[in-house]
N, C-alpha and C positions, 0 to 999 in steps of 0.2 A: 588481338588479345595481348595483354601485357606479358612480358617475360617473367615467369615465376622464379627461375633459378639462373643466376649469373655466377661468375667466379667470385666466391666469398659473400655473395649477397642473395637473400631470399625474400620473396614477396608472398604474403599470406592474405587471402581475402577475408575481410571481417563480415561475419554474419550477425548483425546487430540491428534491432529495430531503430528506425530513424536514419540509418545510413545505408544508402542503396549501392554505392560504388566506392567503398572504403577499403583500405589495405593497411597492413603493417609491414614495414621493411626492416629486415634484420641484417646487419653487417658489422664488421669490426670498426669502421669509422664511427658509426652511431654508438656502439658500445664504448668507444673511447670518450665520446662527448658526455654520454648520459650516466657513466659510472665513475667519473673522475671529476670532482668539483675543484681540482687543483690544476686543470688544464687551462692555460691562458695564452694570450699572445698568438704568435704564428702557429703554435701547435694546435690551438683551438680553431683558427681560421682555416688551416689546411685540412683538418678533419671535417669541418663543415663543407668545404668545397668538394672533398671526396664523397661525402654523403649525398650532396646534390647531384654529382655525376652518376652515382648509382641510381638515384631516383629517375633521372632522365633515361638511363639505359633500360630500366624496367619498363618504361612507357614509351620507348623509342618509336615504335610504329604508330601509336596513337598521336604522337606529336608530329611525326612526319606527315600524317594525313591532313593536318591543319596548318602546316608550316608556312603556307602562302599568306596566311592572315593571322599571325601569331605575334604576341609581344609579352613582355613581363610587366607586371604591376608591382613595383617596388614600394613597400610600406616603410617609410622612413621613421626610425633609422635602422631598425634591427634586421630588416630583410636583407640589408647589404651583406651581412656576415654569413649568408648562405653562399655567396659568390656564384649565384646561378648563371650570370652572364659568362663567367670564365668556364664553368662546367659545361654550359651549352656549346661553347666553342670547341671544347675537347671532344664532345660526343658527336656533334653534327658538322664540325668545321664550318660554322656559320655564325653570323652575328645575330644576337637576340636583342631586338629593339626594346626600349624601356619606357614605361610610364612611371610617374612618381606621385605618391600621396603621403603627406606628413600627417601622422595620426597622433592624437594625444588623449590619454586616459584622464578624464575629468573627475570621475567618481567610480570606485570599484566596490562591489558588494560580492556576496558569496558566489553567485552564479551569473552575475550580470555586470556590465560596465557601461558608463556613459562616455562616448567617444566624440571628439571634435576633429575636423580636418581643416586646419588653418591654411593649408597650401596644397595645391595639386598641379601636376603638369601631365597632360594627356596628349602629348604631341605625336604619339605613335598609336593612335586608336586602332584596335584590332578586335575581331569578333571572338578571338580565342586568347585566353590569358593563362600565364603561369604565375603563381603566387607562392612565395616561400616565406613562412612566418610561423612563429610560435602561436599556438592557439590556447587561450584560457576560456573566456566566456564565448568567444566567437564574434563578439561585438565589433572588434576592429575590422575584421575582414568584411563583415556584413555592411558596415558603414562605408568602407572604401568601395565595395562593389556598387552600392546604392548611388554613390556619387559618380562613379564611372559610367553607370547606365544613363546618366544625364547627357553623356557625350556620345555613347556608342552602344548598340545592342550587343548582346553576348550569346554565343552558342555553347562554348565549352570553357570551363575553368579547371585547371590542374593545380592542385594545392599540395605542397610538400611541407610538413610540419615536423621538424626534428623532435620537438616536444609539444604534443597537443592533447587537449582534453576531449573526452567522449562527449560531454555536454556541449562544448563549443562546436565540435564537428556536427552534432545534431542541429544546432542553431543555424550553421552555415548551409547544411543540407536542406533545411526547411526553407531558408531564404531562396536558394537556387531553384528548388522545385516550384515555388510560387511564381517564379519568373521564367519558367521553362528553360533553365540553363542546365546543361549537362555537367555535373560535378564529378571529378575524380579526386579523391582525397587519400593521401598516403601519410601515415604516421611513422615516426621513428621508434622502433622497438615496442611501443605500447600505445594504446588509447587510454590515456591517463584519467583517473578520477581527479577532480579539481578540489583542492583544499578549501576549507571554509573561509579562508582569508582572501580567496579569489586569485591567489598567486601560485600556491604549491602544486607541483605536478610530480607525484611520487609513485614509484613502483609498488609501494606498500599501502597505498590507498585502497580501501575495500572494493571500490568500483573499477579499479584499473584492470584492463584486459591486456594480457601479455603472456608470453611463454613462462611457464612455471619456473623454469631455470633462472629467468631474470628476477623473479621475485625472491628466490633463494639467494641469488648473488647480491641483490640490493640489501637484503637483511644483514648480510655479512659486511658489505662495504659501508653501509650507513648505520651500523650498530643497532639494528632493529628500530630505527627512528624513521618516520615517513618524511625524510628530507627531500626537498625539491631537486629533481635531477639536473636542472639547469639554473637553479637559483631564482631570484625574484625579478631579474631584468636580463633576459637572454641577450647576449651580444656584448655586454659590458666586459666580458672576459677578454675582449680585444679592444673595444672602443674606448673604455674608460676603466682601466685596471684598478686605479685607486678607489673608485666608487665600488667596483666589484669586491674589493677587499673589505670595505666598510660593510657591505651587505652580508658578506660571509661572516664577519664578526657578529652581526645581529642574529644570523641564523644559528651560529654556534652557541650564542648566548641562550637563544630560545630553546634549542634542543638539548642543552646541557652537554655540548660536544667541544667545549673550548680546549680540552686537553687531549682530544682525539686527533687522528690523522685525516679526518674527513675534510677539514678546512685548514690547510697549512698556510694559506695566504689570508691574513686578516689584518685589519687596522681598526684599533679601538677609538682613535680620535675621529669622531664622526663629524662630518660637515653636512648639516641638515639641508643646505641648499642643493646638495647632490642627491640625497636619498629621500627627499620629502615625499615623493610619490609612492615609494616602496615601503616607507616606514609604517604605513597602515598594516602591512602584513605582519610586522613584529607586534604591533599593538593588538591586533585582532586574534592572533594565534592561528593554528591550522585545524 
């Protein structure tokens, strides 16, 4: 059984149709990430690593039970910023082997996306995987798992999503059930409703499932606007800070928050080569 209560971290079971083994994790590291759109650089990556460490501690026994045949599936590039390998070393004093899949969103619609995998490296094939990634439509993880299954059968998949949608979780759950894979899915603070642009993950979306206190806090922090808690490209807060600033400018423009404190880091000189894939979110609205 997972540990429901740790020092400063709480695990809550989700009772939702279409999700058989899903949870919400609540702790200060996740609150720091999801309620502050101005967290960048090492502050961001340190908080992500702390959140991953809490995830592993909540499911410590379940992971120990399969540790003899366990590896991470790193979805390039944003999975890197969960720093799961480092967190695993802290919790288990052990090395977490890694597989890699480069994923690319070719087309994004309201609740679906077309995903391509131009590169993969499955040099550490294991029957049990840990995946850390943001979930929107769920198509990225489903495509990555489908490709992985060409190399190795799967028994268990543990997914940690700092920001993940309810609709995406259901898609992943359906995929795993159809292939007899045991799925454990843990969301950070909320199972978010997915915005109509296919990018926004907001506490204030009507379909978001979360603690009522978080909805109240989000209304205050984001000035009653359904702003995405992690932006339109999770991980750019550390990987590509100039791009993140451009995306923040677009979000501030869309929500009418240019003069607020929600987006303190913005850049109005847009480089479309950097933001081409995410610009559709600005065009389509939420």
